[in-house]
mmJSON file of the N, C-alpha and C atoms, coordinates in Angstrom:
{"data_MODEL":{"atom_site":{
"group_PDB":["ATOM","ATOM","ATOM","ATOM","ATOM","ATOM","ATOM","ATOM","ATOM","ATOM","ATOM","ATOM","ATOM","ATOM","ATOM","ATOM","ATOM","ATOM","ATOM","ATOM","ATOM","ATOM","ATOM","ATOM","ATOM","ATOM","ATOM","ATOM","ATOM","ATOM","ATOM","ATOM","ATOM","ATOM","ATOM","ATOM","ATOM","ATOM","ATOM","ATOM","ATOM","ATOM","ATOM","ATOM","ATOM","ATOM","ATOM","ATOM","ATOM","ATOM","ATOM","ATOM","ATOM","ATOM","ATOM","ATOM","ATOM","ATOM","ATOM","ATOM","ATOM","ATOM","ATOM","ATOM","ATOM","ATOM","ATOM","ATOM","ATOM","ATOM","ATOM","ATOM","ATOM","ATOM","ATOM","ATOM","ATOM","ATOM","ATOM","ATOM","ATOM","ATOM","ATOM","ATOM","ATOM","ATOM","ATOM","ATOM","ATOM","ATOM","ATOM","ATOM","ATOM","ATOM","ATOM","ATOM","ATOM","ATOM","ATOM","ATOM","ATOM","ATOM","ATOM","ATOM","ATOM","ATOM","ATOM","ATOM","ATOM","ATOM","ATOM","ATOM","ATOM","ATOM","ATOM","ATOM","ATOM","ATOM","ATOM","ATOM","ATOM","ATOM","ATOM","ATOM","ATOM","ATOM","ATOM","ATOM","ATOM","ATOM","ATOM","ATOM","ATOM","ATOM","ATOM","ATOM","ATOM","ATOM","ATOM","ATOM","ATOM","ATOM","ATOM","ATOM","ATOM","ATOM","ATOM","ATOM","ATOM","ATOM","ATOM","ATOM","ATOM","ATOM","ATOM","ATOM","ATOM","ATOM","ATOM","ATOM","ATOM","ATOM","ATOM","ATOM","ATOM","ATOM","ATOM","ATOM","ATOM","ATOM","ATOM","ATOM","ATOM","ATOM","ATOM","ATOM","ATOM","ATOM","ATOM","ATOM","ATOM","ATOM","ATOM","ATOM","ATOM","ATOM","ATOM","ATOM","ATOM","ATOM","ATOM","ATOM","ATOM","ATOM","ATOM","ATOM","ATOM","ATOM","ATOM","ATOM","ATOM","ATOM","ATOM","ATOM","ATOM","ATOM","ATOM","ATOM","ATOM","ATOM","ATOM","ATOM","ATOM","ATOM","ATOM","ATOM","ATOM","ATOM","ATOM","ATOM","ATOM","ATOM","ATOM","ATOM","ATOM","ATOM","ATOM","ATOM","ATOM","ATOM","ATOM","ATOM","ATOM","ATOM","ATOM","ATOM","ATOM","ATOM","ATOM","ATOM","ATOM","ATOM","ATOM","ATOM","ATOM","ATOM"],
"id":[1,2,3,4,5,6,7,8,9,10,11,12,13,14,15,16,17,18,19,20,21,22,23,24,25,26,27,28,29,30,31,32,33,34,35,36,37,38,39,40,41,42,43,44,45,46,47,48,49,50,51,52,53,54,55,56,57,58,59,60,61,62,63,64,65,66,67,68,69,70,71,72,73,74,75,76,77,78,79,80,81,82,83,84,85,86,87,88,89,90,91,92,93,94,95,96,97,98,99,100,101,102,103,104,105,106,107,108,109,110,111,112,113,114,115,116,117,118,119,120,121,122,123,124,125,126,127,128,129,130,131,132,133,134,135,136,137,138,139,140,141,142,143,144,145,146,147,148,149,150,151,152,153,154,155,156,157,158,159,160,161,162,163,164,165,166,167,168,169,170,171,172,173,174,175,176,177,178,179,180,181,182,183,184,185,186,187,188,189,190,191,192,193,194,195,196,197,198,199,200,201,202,203,204,205,206,207,208,209,210,211,212,213,214,215,216,217,218,219,220,221,222,223,224,225,226,227,228,229,230,231,232,233,234,235,236,237,238,239,240,241,242,243,244,245,246],
"type_symbol":["N","C","C","N","C","C","N","C","C","N","C","C","N","C","C","N","C","C","N","C","C","N","C","C","N","C","C","N","C","C","N","C","C","N","C","C","N","C","C","N","C","C","N","C","C","N","C","C","N","C","C","N","C","C","N","C","C","N","C","C","N","C","C","N","C","C","N","C","C","N","C","C","N","C","C","N","C","C","N","C","C","N","C","C","N","C","C","N","C","C","N","C","C","N","C","C","N","C","C","N","C","C","N","C","C","N","C","C","N","C","C","N","C","C","N","C","C","N","C","C","N","C","C","N","C","C","N","C","C","N","C","C","N","C","C","N","C","C","N","C","C","N","C","C","N","C","C","N","C","C","N","C","C","N","C","C","N","C","C","N","C","C","N","C","C","N","C","C","N","C","C","N","C","C","N","C","C","N","C","C","N","C","C","N","C","C","N","C","C","N","C","C","N","C","C","N","C","C","N","C","C","N","C","C","N","C","C","N","C","C","N","C","C","N","C","C","N","C","C","N","C","C","N","C","C","N","C","C","N","C","C","N","C","C","N","C","C","N","C","C","N","C","C","N","C","C"],
"label_atom_id":["N","CA","C","N","CA","C","N","CA","C","N","CA","C","N","CA","C","N","CA","C","N","CA","C","N","CA","C","N","CA","C","N","CA","C","N","CA","C","N","CA","C","N","CA","C","N","CA","C","N","CA","C","N","CA","C","N","CA","C","N","CA","C","N","CA","C","N","CA","C","N","CA","C","N","CA","C","N","CA","C","N","CA","C","N","CA","C","N","CA","C","N","CA","C","N","CA","C","N","CA","C","N","CA","C","N","CA","C","N","CA","C","N","CA","C","N","CA","C","N","CA","C","N","CA","C","N","CA","C","N","CA","C","N","CA","C","N","CA","C","N","CA","C","N","CA","C","N","CA","C","N","CA","C","N","CA","C","N","CA","C","N","CA","C","N","CA","C","N","CA","C","N","CA","C","N","CA","C","N","CA","C","N","CA","C","N","CA","C","N","CA","C","N","CA","C","N","CA","C","N","CA","C","N","CA","C","N","CA","C","N","CA","C","N","CA","C","N","CA","C","N","CA","C","N","CA","C","N","CA","C","N","CA","C","N","CA","C","N","CA","C","N","CA","C","N","CA","C","N","CA","C","N","CA","C","N","CA","C","N","CA","C","N","CA","C","N","CA","C","N","CA","C","N","CA","C","N","CA","C","N","CA","C","N","CA","C"],
"label_alt_id":[null,null,null,null,null,null,null,null,null,null,null,null,null,null,null,null,null,null,null,null,null,null,null,null,null,null,null,null,null,null,null,null,null,null,null,null,null,null,null,null,null,null,null,null,null,null,null,null,null,null,null,null,null,null,null,null,null,null,null,null,null,null,null,null,null,null,null,null,null,null,null,null,null,null,null,null,null,null,null,null,null,null,null,null,null,null,null,null,null,null,null,null,null,null,null,null,null,null,null,null,null,null,null,null,null,null,null,null,null,null,null,null,null,null,null,null,null,null,null,null,null,null,null,null,null,null,null,null,null,null,null,null,null,null,null,null,null,null,null,null,null,null,null,null,null,null,null,null,null,null,null,null,null,null,null,null,null,null,null,null,null,null,null,null,null,null,null,null,null,null,null,null,null,null,null,null,null,null,null,null,null,null,null,null,null,null,null,null,null,null,null,null,null,null,null,null,null,null,null,null,null,null,null,null,null,null,null,null,null,null,null,null,null,null,null,null,null,null,null,null,null,null,null,null,null,null,null,null,null,null,null,null,null,null,null,null,null,null,null,null,null,null,null,null,null,null],
"label_comp_id":["MET","MET","MET","SER","SER","SER","ARG","ARG","ARG","ASP","ASP","ASP","PHE","PHE","PHE","ILE","ILE","ILE","GLU","GLU","GLU","ALA","ALA","ALA","GLY","GLY","GLY","LEU","LEU","LEU","GLY","GLY","GLY","TRP","TRP","TRP","LYS","LYS","LYS","TYR","TYR","TYR","ASP","ASP","ASP","ALA","ALA","ALA","ALA","ALA","ALA","ARG","ARG","ARG","VAL","VAL","VAL","MET","MET","MET","ARG","ARG","ARG","ALA","ALA","ALA","ILE","ILE","ILE","ARG","ARG","ARG","ASP","ASP","ASP","ARG","ARG","ARG","GLU","GLU","GLU","THR","THR","THR","LEU","LEU","LEU","ALA","ALA","ALA","ALA","ALA","ALA","VAL","VAL","VAL","ALA","ALA","ALA","CYS","CYS","CYS","ASP","ASP","ASP","VAL","VAL","VAL","ARG","ARG","ARG","SER","SER","SER","SER","SER","SER","PRO","PRO","PRO","THR","THR","THR","ALA","ALA","ALA","ARG","ARG","ARG","GLY","GLY","GLY","ALA","ALA","ALA","VAL","VAL","VAL","ASN","ASN","ASN","GLY","GLY","GLY","PHE","PHE","PHE","ALA","ALA","ALA","ILE","ILE","ILE","LEU","LEU","LEU","GLU","GLU","GLU","PHE","PHE","PHE","GLY","GLY","GLY","GLU","GLU","GLU","GLU","GLU","GLU","ARG","ARG","ARG","ALA","ALA","ALA","HIS","HIS","HIS","LEU","LEU","LEU","VAL","VAL","VAL","LEU","LEU","LEU","LEU","LEU","LEU","ALA","ALA","ALA","VAL","VAL","VAL","ARG","ARG","ARG","PRO","PRO","PRO","SER","SER","SER","HIS","HIS","HIS","ARG","ARG","ARG","ARG","ARG","ARG","SER","SER","SER","GLY","GLY","GLY","ILE","ILE","ILE","ALA","ALA","ALA","SER","SER","SER","ALA","ALA","ALA","CYS","CYS","CYS","TRP","TRP","TRP","SER","SER","SER","GLY","GLY","GLY"],
"label_asym_id":["A","A","A","A","A","A","A","A","A","A","A","A","A","A","A","A","A","A","A","A","A","A","A","A","A","A","A","A","A","A","A","A","A","A","A","A","A","A","A","A","A","A","A","A","A","A","A","A","A","A","A","A","A","A","A","A","A","A","A","A","A","A","A","A","A","A","A","A","A","A","A","A","A","A","A","A","A","A","A","A","A","A","A","A","A","A","A","A","A","A","A","A","A","A","A","A","A","A","A","A","A","A","A","A","A","A","A","A","A","A","A","A","A","A","A","A","A","A","A","A","A","A","A","A","A","A","A","A","A","A","A","A","A","A","A","A","A","A","A","A","A","A","A","A","A","A","A","A","A","A","A","A","A","A","A","A","A","A","A","A","A","A","A","A","A","A","A","A","A","A","A","A","A","A","A","A","A","A","A","A","A","A","A","A","A","A","A","A","A","A","A","A","A","A","A","A","A","A","A","A","A","A","A","A","A","A","A","A","A","A","A","A","A","A","A","A","A","A","A","A","A","A","A","A","A","A","A","A","A","A","A","A","A","A","A","A","A","A","A","A","A","A","A","A","A","A"],
"label_entity_id":["1","1","1","1","1","1","1","1","1","1","1","1","1","1","1","1","1","1","1","1","1","1","1","1","1","1","1","1","1","1","1","1","1","1","1","1","1","1","1","1","1","1","1","1","1","1","1","1","1","1","1","1","1","1","1","1","1","1","1","1","1","1","1","1","1","1","1","1","1","1","1","1","1","1","1","1","1","1","1","1","1","1","1","1","1","1","1","1","1","1","1","1","1","1","1","1","1","1","1","1","1","1","1","1","1","1","1","1","1","1","1","1","1","1","1","1","1","1","1","1","1","1","1","1","1","1","1","1","1","1","1","1","1","1","1","1","1","1","1","1","1","1","1","1","1","1","1","1","1","1","1","1","1","1","1","1","1","1","1","1","1","1","1","1","1","1","1","1","1","1","1","1","1","1","1","1","1","1","1","1","1","1","1","1","1","1","1","1","1","1","1","1","1","1","1","1","1","1","1","1","1","1","1","1","1","1","1","1","1","1","1","1","1","1","1","1","1","1","1","1","1","1","1","1","1","1","1","1","1","1","1","1","1","1","1","1","1","1","1","1","1","1","1","1","1","1"],
"label_seq_id":[1,1,1,2,2,2,3,3,3,4,4,4,5,5,5,6,6,6,7,7,7,8,8,8,9,9,9,10,10,10,11,11,11,12,12,12,13,13,13,14,14,14,15,15,15,16,16,16,17,17,17,18,18,18,19,19,19,20,20,20,21,21,21,22,22,22,23,23,23,24,24,24,25,25,25,26,26,26,27,27,27,28,28,28,29,29,29,30,30,30,31,31,31,32,32,32,33,33,33,34,34,34,35,35,35,36,36,36,37,37,37,38,38,38,39,39,39,40,40,40,41,41,41,42,42,42,43,43,43,44,44,44,45,45,45,46,46,46,47,47,47,48,48,48,49,49,49,50,50,50,51,51,51,52,52,52,53,53,53,54,54,54,55,55,55,56,56,56,57,57,57,58,58,58,59,59,59,60,60,60,61,61,61,62,62,62,63,63,63,64,64,64,65,65,65,66,66,66,67,67,67,68,68,68,69,69,69,70,70,70,71,71,71,72,72,72,73,73,73,74,74,74,75,75,75,76,76,76,77,77,77,78,78,78,79,79,79,80,80,80,81,81,81,82,82,82],
"pdbx_PDB_ins_code":[null,null,null,null,null,null,null,null,null,null,null,null,null,null,null,null,null,null,null,null,null,null,null,null,null,null,null,null,null,null,null,null,null,null,null,null,null,null,null,null,null,null,null,null,null,null,null,null,null,null,null,null,null,null,null,null,null,null,null,null,null,null,null,null,null,null,null,null,null,null,null,null,null,null,null,null,null,null,null,null,null,null,null,null,null,null,null,null,null,null,null,null,null,null,null,null,null,null,null,null,null,null,null,null,null,null,null,null,null,null,null,null,null,null,null,null,null,null,null,null,null,null,null,null,null,null,null,null,null,null,null,null,null,null,null,null,null,null,null,null,null,null,null,null,null,null,null,null,null,null,null,null,null,null,null,null,null,null,null,null,null,null,null,null,null,null,null,null,null,null,null,null,null,null,null,null,null,null,null,null,null,null,null,null,null,null,null,null,null,null,null,null,null,null,null,null,null,null,null,null,null,null,null,null,null,null,null,null,null,null,null,null,null,null,null,null,null,null,null,null,null,null,null,null,null,null,null,null,null,null,null,null,null,null,null,null,null,null,null,null,null,null,null,null,null,null],
"Cartn_x":[135.267,134.718,135.739,135.763,136.803,136.644,137.81,137.799,137.118,137.132,136.486,134.953,134.356,132.906,132.641,133.556,133.388,133.58,134.648,134.959,135.021,133.984,133.94,133.993,134.885,134.973,135.703,136.175,136.801,138.246,139.046,140.368,140.226,141.035,140.901,141.448,140.546,140.881,140.695,139.921,139.617,140.41,141.665,142.38,141.964,142.53,142.107,142.28,143.415,143.755,142.702,142.323,141.333,139.985,139.519,138.281,138.361,139.399,139.526,139.47,140.039,139.918,138.462,137.807,136.38,135.533,135.801,135.01,135.26,136.515,136.871,136.4,136.016,135.571,134.205,134.112,132.907,131.636,131.845,130.686,130.425,130.939,130.78,130.106,129.228,128.514,128.904,129.255,129.511,128.436,127.73,126.713,127.216,127.126,127.624,126.443,126.212,125.28,125.994,125.816,126.457,125.404,125.869,124.999,124.895,123.666,123.451,122.536,121.969,121.077,121.516,122.78,123.242,124.014,124.697,125.488,126.499,126.949,127.99,129.275,129.651,130.848,130.732,129.515,129.234,128.715,128.34,127.812,128.788,128.339,129.146,129.822,129.701,130.323,129.666,130.526,130.001,129.436,128.098,127.449,127.17,127.392,127.209,127.631,127.913,128.22,128.015,127.857,127.794,128.554,129.208,129.913,129.198,128.717,127.984,128.538,128.699,129.195,128.0,127.976,126.883,127.444,126.757,127.155,125.834,125.876,124.649,123.589,123.959,123.017,123.235,124.014,124.299,124.436,124.278,124.514,125.176,126.221,126.904,127.163,126.67,127.028,128.437,129.399,130.764,131.077,130.726,130.859,129.655,129.3,128.204,128.617,128.56,128.827,127.965,127.598,126.811,127.422,127.636,128.251,127.274,127.832,126.906,125.882,126.2,125.245,124.104,124.199,123.173,122.503,122.797,122.231,120.709,119.959,118.574,117.799,118.345,117.719,117.421,117.656,117.362,118.473,119.666,120.706,121.113,121.311,121.737,120.688,119.45,118.403,118.472,118.651,118.711,119.997,121.137,122.259,122.084,121.406,121.149,120.136,119.046,118.001,118.214,119.146,119.483,118.303],
"Cartn_y":[101.757,103.083,103.956,105.153,106.217,106.498,106.638,107.13,108.459,109.198,110.537,110.42,109.349,109.128,108.61,107.855,107.183,108.069,108.841,109.726,111.184,111.53,112.952,114.009,114.897,115.993,115.55,114.352,113.843,113.44,113.356,112.797,111.339,110.775,109.4,108.475,107.741,106.863,105.356,105.074,103.678,103.272,102.811,102.237,100.767,100.128,98.749,97.807,98.001,97.054,97.237,98.459,98.662,98.109,98.334,97.789,96.269,95.627,94.144,93.716,94.382,94.031,94.093,95.126,95.257,94.192,93.777,92.683,91.375,91.14,89.855,89.774,90.904,90.913,90.118,89.296,88.499,89.322,90.48,91.357,92.459,92.181,93.123,92.52,93.303,92.823,93.795,93.221,94.011,93.734,94.733,94.489,95.237,94.559,95.173,95.077,96.263,96.326,96.295,95.264,95.102,95.208,95.641,95.774,94.451,93.92,92.591,92.75,93.962,94.037,94.904,95.376,96.193,95.501,96.206,95.559,94.606,93.655,92.726,93.405,94.519,95.179,95.843,96.218,96.792,95.865,94.719,93.694,93.392,93.371,93.109,94.318,95.476,96.74,97.019,97.44,97.821,99.208,99.351,100.602,101.146,100.36,100.825,99.802,100.247,99.271,99.851,98.98,99.441,98.47,98.949,98.134,98.502,97.487,97.656,96.801,97.337,96.635,96.281,95.04,94.681,94.051,94.424,93.83,93.376,92.948,92.43,93.534,94.772,95.828,97.006,96.871,98.091,97.667,98.609,98.578,99.933,99.813,101.01,100.952,101.969,102.052,102.684,101.882,102.284,103.082,102.488,103.223,102.934,103.896,103.821,104.577,104.043,104.755,104.223,105.132,104.833,105.635,104.938,105.657,106.865,107.957,109.073,108.925,108.112,107.884,106.994,106.371,105.449,105.993,107.128,107.678,107.985,107.935,108.207,107.055,105.879,104.722,103.659,103.868,102.914,101.932,102.127,101.289,101.333,102.568,102.745,102.128,102.316,101.756,100.226,99.661,98.233,97.656,98.347,97.848,97.921,99.032,99.155,98.117,97.999,97.136,95.644,95.355,93.935,93.285],
"Cartn_z":[118.795,118.909,119.447,118.919,119.333,120.839,121.502,122.853,122.995,121.925,121.964,122.227,121.731,121.981,123.398,123.926,125.187,126.346,126.366,127.509,127.094,126.338,125.824,126.939,126.87,127.833,129.091,129.228,130.442,130.084,131.054,130.906,130.612,129.746,129.375,130.548,131.06,132.208,131.926,130.844,130.547,129.279,129.498,128.399,128.217,127.185,126.813,127.992,128.712,129.86,130.977,131.247,132.292,131.908,130.668,130.17,130.259,129.864,130.015,131.427,132.347,133.743,134.212,133.809,134.278,133.637,132.373,131.758,132.415,132.886,133.51,134.919,135.524,136.928,137.058,138.089,138.21,138.573,139.02,139.39,138.295,137.121,136.058,134.798,134.163,132.967,131.867,130.702,129.509,128.463,127.98,127.013,125.76,124.608,123.391,122.275,121.631,120.585,119.221,118.448,117.155,116.029,114.9,113.717,113.057,112.951,112.296,111.028,110.816,109.679,108.487,108.58,107.495,106.486,105.64,104.627,105.123,104.39,104.882,105.355,104.78,105.176,106.601,106.992,108.259,109.281,108.886,109.813,110.905,112.16,113.291,113.904,113.253,113.777,115.214,116.104,117.448,117.375,117.704,117.64,119.103,120.102,121.44,122.411,123.666,124.731,126.058,127.099,128.437,129.359,130.332,131.323,132.631,133.341,134.632,135.717,136.911,138.059,138.892,139.45,140.348,141.652,142.728,144.043,144.663,145.911,146.511,146.637,146.898,147.065,146.22,145.231,144.325,142.9,142.071,140.707,140.216,139.337,138.951,137.475,136.71,135.308,135.153,134.759,134.669,133.416,132.295,130.952,130.104,129.318,128.331,127.104,125.972,124.72,123.593,122.76,121.505,120.394,119.283,118.08,117.713,117.404,117.127,116.076,114.992,113.94,114.399,115.613,116.059,117.337,117.781,118.955,118.703,119.877,119.869,119.195,119.177,118.558,119.558,120.846,121.845,122.245,121.726,121.987,123.448,123.971,125.383,126.319,126.001,126.931,126.875,125.699,125.497,126.286,126.236,126.96,128.467,128.902,130.342,130.875,130.123,130.683,130.422,129.492,129.225,128.656],
"occupancy":[1.0,1.0,1.0,1.0,1.0,1.0,1.0,1.0,1.0,1.0,1.0,1.0,1.0,1.0,1.0,1.0,1.0,1.0,1.0,1.0,1.0,1.0,1.0,1.0,1.0,1.0,1.0,1.0,1.0,1.0,1.0,1.0,1.0,1.0,1.0,1.0,1.0,1.0,1.0,1.0,1.0,1.0,1.0,1.0,1.0,1.0,1.0,1.0,1.0,1.0,1.0,1.0,1.0,1.0,1.0,1.0,1.0,1.0,1.0,1.0,1.0,1.0,1.0,1.0,1.0,1.0,1.0,1.0,1.0,1.0,1.0,1.0,1.0,1.0,1.0,1.0,1.0,1.0,1.0,1.0,1.0,1.0,1.0,1.0,1.0,1.0,1.0,1.0,1.0,1.0,1.0,1.0,1.0,1.0,1.0,1.0,1.0,1.0,1.0,1.0,1.0,1.0,1.0,1.0,1.0,1.0,1.0,1.0,1.0,1.0,1.0,1.0,1.0,1.0,1.0,1.0,1.0,1.0,1.0,1.0,1.0,1.0,1.0,1.0,1.0,1.0,1.0,1.0,1.0,1.0,1.0,1.0,1.0,1.0,1.0,1.0,1.0,1.0,1.0,1.0,1.0,1.0,1.0,1.0,1.0,1.0,1.0,1.0,1.0,1.0,1.0,1.0,1.0,1.0,1.0,1.0,1.0,1.0,1.0,1.0,1.0,1.0,1.0,1.0,1.0,1.0,1.0,1.0,1.0,1.0,1.0,1.0,1.0,1.0,1.0,1.0,1.0,1.0,1.0,1.0,1.0,1.0,1.0,1.0,1.0,1.0,1.0,1.0,1.0,1.0,1.0,1.0,1.0,1.0,1.0,1.0,1.0,1.0,1.0,1.0,1.0,1.0,1.0,1.0,1.0,1.0,1.0,1.0,1.0,1.0,1.0,1.0,1.0,1.0,1.0,1.0,1.0,1.0,1.0,1.0,1.0,1.0,1.0,1.0,1.0,1.0,1.0,1.0,1.0,1.0,1.0,1.0,1.0,1.0,1.0,1.0,1.0,1.0,1.0,1.0,1.0,1.0,1.0,1.0,1.0,1.0],
"B_iso_or_equiv":[0.0,0.0,0.0,0.0,0.0,0.0,0.0,0.0,0.0,0.0,0.0,0.0,0.0,0.0,0.0,0.0,0.0,0.0,0.0,0.0,0.0,0.0,0.0,0.0,0.0,0.0,0.0,0.0,0.0,0.0,0.0,0.0,0.0,0.0,0.0,0.0,0.0,0.0,0.0,0.0,0.0,0.0,0.0,0.0,0.0,0.0,0.0,0.0,0.0,0.0,0.0,0.0,0.0,0.0,0.0,0.0,0.0,0.0,0.0,0.0,0.0,0.0,0.0,0.0,0.0,0.0,0.0,0.0,0.0,0.0,0.0,0.0,0.0,0.0,0.0,0.0,0.0,0.0,0.0,0.0,0.0,0.0,0.0,0.0,0.0,0.0,0.0,0.0,0.0,0.0,0.0,0.0,0.0,0.0,0.0,0.0,0.0,0.0,0.0,0.0,0.0,0.0,0.0,0.0,0.0,0.0,0.0,0.0,0.0,0.0,0.0,0.0,0.0,0.0,0.0,0.0,0.0,0.0,0.0,0.0,0.0,0.0,0.0,0.0,0.0,0.0,0.0,0.0,0.0,0.0,0.0,0.0,0.0,0.0,0.0,0.0,0.0,0.0,0.0,0.0,0.0,0.0,0.0,0.0,0.0,0.0,0.0,0.0,0.0,0.0,0.0,0.0,0.0,0.0,0.0,0.0,0.0,0.0,0.0,0.0,0.0,0.0,0.0,0.0,0.0,0.0,0.0,0.0,0.0,0.0,0.0,0.0,0.0,0.0,0.0,0.0,0.0,0.0,0.0,0.0,0.0,0.0,0.0,0.0,0.0,0.0,0.0,0.0,0.0,0.0,0.0,0.0,0.0,0.0,0.0,0.0,0.0,0.0,0.0,0.0,0.0,0.0,0.0,0.0,0.0,0.0,0.0,0.0,0.0,0.0,0.0,0.0,0.0,0.0,0.0,0.0,0.0,0.0,0.0,0.0,0.0,0.0,0.0,0.0,0.0,0.0,0.0,0.0,0.0,0.0,0.0,0.0,0.0,0.0,0.0,0.0,0.0,0.0,0.0,0.0,0.0,0.0,0.0,0.0,0.0,0.0],
"pdbx_formal_charge":[null,null,null,null,null,null,null,null,null,null,null,null,null,null,null,null,null,null,null,null,null,null,null,null,null,null,null,null,null,null,null,null,null,null,null,null,null,null,null,null,null,null,null,null,null,null,null,null,null,null,null,null,null,null,null,null,null,null,null,null,null,null,null,null,null,null,null,null,null,null,null,null,null,null,null,null,null,null,null,null,null,null,null,null,null,null,null,null,null,null,null,null,null,null,null,null,null,null,null,null,null,null,null,null,null,null,null,null,null,null,null,null,null,null,null,null,null,null,null,null,null,null,null,null,null,null,null,null,null,null,null,null,null,null,null,null,null,null,null,null,null,null,null,null,null,null,null,null,null,null,null,null,null,null,null,null,null,null,null,null,null,null,null,null,null,null,null,null,null,null,null,null,null,null,null,null,null,null,null,null,null,null,null,null,null,null,null,null,null,null,null,null,null,null,null,null,null,null,null,null,null,null,null,null,null,null,null,null,null,null,null,null,null,null,null,null,null,null,null,null,null,null,null,null,null,null,null,null,null,null,null,null,null,null,null,null,null,null,null,null,null,null,null,null,null,null],
"auth_seq_id":[1,1,1,2,2,2,3,3,3,4,4,4,5,5,5,6,6,6,7,7,7,8,8,8,9,9,9,10,10,10,11,11,11,12,12,12,13,13,13,14,14,14,15,15,15,16,16,16,17,17,17,18,18,18,19,19,19,20,20,20,21,21,21,22,22,22,23,23,23,24,24,24,25,25,25,26,26,26,27,27,27,28,28,28,29,29,29,30,30,30,31,31,31,32,32,32,33,33,33,34,34,34,35,35,35,36,36,36,37,37,37,38,38,38,39,39,39,40,40,40,41,41,41,42,42,42,43,43,43,44,44,44,45,45,45,46,46,46,47,47,47,48,48,48,49,49,49,50,50,50,51,51,51,52,52,52,53,53,53,54,54,54,55,55,55,56,56,56,57,57,57,58,58,58,59,59,59,60,60,60,61,61,61,62,62,62,63,63,63,64,64,64,65,65,65,66,66,66,67,67,67,68,68,68,69,69,69,70,70,70,71,71,71,72,72,72,73,73,73,74,74,74,75,75,75,76,76,76,77,77,77,78,78,78,79,79,79,80,80,80,81,81,81,82,82,82],
"auth_comp_id":["MET","MET","MET","SER","SER","SER","ARG","ARG","ARG","ASP","ASP","ASP","PHE","PHE","PHE","ILE","ILE","ILE","GLU","GLU","GLU","ALA","ALA","ALA","GLY","GLY","GLY","LEU","LEU","LEU","GLY","GLY","GLY","TRP","TRP","TRP","LYS","LYS","LYS","TYR","TYR","TYR","ASP","ASP","ASP","ALA","ALA","ALA","ALA","ALA","ALA","ARG","ARG","ARG","VAL","VAL","VAL","MET","MET","MET","ARG","ARG","ARG","ALA","ALA","ALA","ILE","ILE","ILE","ARG","ARG","ARG","ASP","ASP","ASP","ARG","ARG","ARG","GLU","GLU","GLU","THR","THR","THR","LEU","LEU","LEU","ALA","ALA","ALA","ALA","ALA","ALA","VAL","VAL","VAL","ALA","ALA","ALA","CYS","CYS","CYS","ASP","ASP","ASP","VAL","VAL","VAL","ARG","ARG","ARG","SER","SER","SER","SER","SER","SER","PRO","PRO","PRO","THR","THR","THR","ALA","ALA","ALA","ARG","ARG","ARG","GLY","GLY","GLY","ALA","ALA","ALA","VAL","VAL","VAL","ASN","ASN","ASN","GLY","GLY","GLY","PHE","PHE","PHE","ALA","ALA","ALA","ILE","ILE","ILE","LEU","LEU","LEU","GLU","GLU","GLU","PHE","PHE","PHE","GLY","GLY","GLY","GLU","GLU","GLU","GLU","GLU","GLU","ARG","ARG","ARG","ALA","ALA","ALA","HIS","HIS","HIS","LEU","LEU","LEU","VAL","VAL","VAL","LEU","LEU","LEU","LEU","LEU","LEU","ALA","ALA","ALA","VAL","VAL","VAL","ARG","ARG","ARG","PRO","PRO","PRO","SER","SER","SER","HIS","HIS","HIS","ARG","ARG","ARG","ARG","ARG","ARG","SER","SER","SER","GLY","GLY","GLY","ILE","ILE","ILE","ALA","ALA","ALA","SER","SER","SER","ALA","ALA","ALA","CYS","CYS","CYS","TRP","TRP","TRP","SER","SER","SER","GLY","GLY","GLY"],
"auth_asym_id":["A","A","A","A","A","A","A","A","A","A","A","A","A","A","A","A","A","A","A","A","A","A","A","A","A","A","A","A","A","A","A","A","A","A","A","A","A","A","A","A","A","A","A","A","A","A","A","A","A","A","A","A","A","A","A","A","A","A","A","A","A","A","A","A","A","A","A","A","A","A","A","A","A","A","A","A","A","A","A","A","A","A","A","A","A","A","A","A","A","A","A","A","A","A","A","A","A","A","A","A","A","A","A","A","A","A","A","A","A","A","A","A","A","A","A","A","A","A","A","A","A","A","A","A","A","A","A","A","A","A","A","A","A","A","A","A","A","A","A","A","A","A","A","A","A","A","A","A","A","A","A","A","A","A","A","A","A","A","A","A","A","A","A","A","A","A","A","A","A","A","A","A","A","A","A","A","A","A","A","A","A","A","A","A","A","A","A","A","A","A","A","A","A","A","A","A","A","A","A","A","A","A","A","A","A","A","A","A","A","A","A","A","A","A","A","A","A","A","A","A","A","A","A","A","A","A","A","A","A","A","A","A","A","A","A","A","A","A","A","A","A","A","A","A","A","A"],
"auth_atom_id":["N","CA","C","N","CA","C","N","CA","C","N","CA","C","N","CA","C","N","CA","C","N","CA","C","N","CA","C","N","CA","C","N","CA","C","N","CA","C","N","CA","C","N","CA","C","N","CA","C","N","CA","C","N","CA","C","N","CA","C","N","CA","C","N","CA","C","N","CA","C","N","CA","C","N","CA","C","N","CA","C","N","CA","C","N","CA","C","N","CA","C","N","CA","C","N","CA","C","N","CA","C","N","CA","C","N","CA","C","N","CA","C","N","CA","C","N","CA","C","N","CA","C","N","CA","C","N","CA","C","N","CA","C","N","CA","C","N","CA","C","N","CA","C","N","CA","C","N","CA","C","N","CA","C","N","CA","C","N","CA","C","N","CA","C","N","CA","C","N","CA","C","N","CA","C","N","CA","C","N","CA","C","N","CA","C","N","CA","C","N","CA","C","N","CA","C","N","CA","C","N","CA","C","N","CA","C","N","CA","C","N","CA","C","N","CA","C","N","CA","C","N","CA","C","N","CA","C","N","CA","C","N","CA","C","N","CA","C","N","CA","C","N","CA","C","N","CA","C","N","CA","C","N","CA","C","N","CA","C","N","CA","C","N","CA","C","N","CA","C","N","CA","C","N","CA","C","N","CA","C","N","CA","C","N","CA","C"],
"pdbx_PDB_model_num":[1,1,1,1,1,1,1,1,1,1,1,1,1,1,1,1,1,1,1,1,1,1,1,1,1,1,1,1,1,1,1,1,1,1,1,1,1,1,1,1,1,1,1,1,1,1,1,1,1,1,1,1,1,1,1,1,1,1,1,1,1,1,1,1,1,1,1,1,1,1,1,1,1,1,1,1,1,1,1,1,1,1,1,1,1,1,1,1,1,1,1,1,1,1,1,1,1,1,1,1,1,1,1,1,1,1,1,1,1,1,1,1,1,1,1,1,1,1,1,1,1,1,1,1,1,1,1,1,1,1,1,1,1,1,1,1,1,1,1,1,1,1,1,1,1,1,1,1,1,1,1,1,1,1,1,1,1,1,1,1,1,1,1,1,1,1,1,1,1,1,1,1,1,1,1,1,1,1,1,1,1,1,1,1,1,1,1,1,1,1,1,1,1,1,1,1,1,1,1,1,1,1,1,1,1,1,1,1,1,1,1,1,1,1,1,1,1,1,1,1,1,1,1,1,1,1,1,1,1,1,1,1,1,1,1,1,1,1,1,1,1,1,1,1,1,1]
}}}
């Protein structure tokens, strides 16, 4: 997904290395929404994702993005609610 969709209107802070560090962190959850019902050429395409950090008494949504063509379809809610 384009960085323009992920950090729209913000300075780019989450490069690939920083996202990988977040995913590898034991207190972080990465949820990815992939297309499984479309044509074989689009199957597996990432349509949205969320990165969340958890602690004993906190939860923090670090990044959330949904492909514009799939917005308003419940992907963000599903990533957040698990």
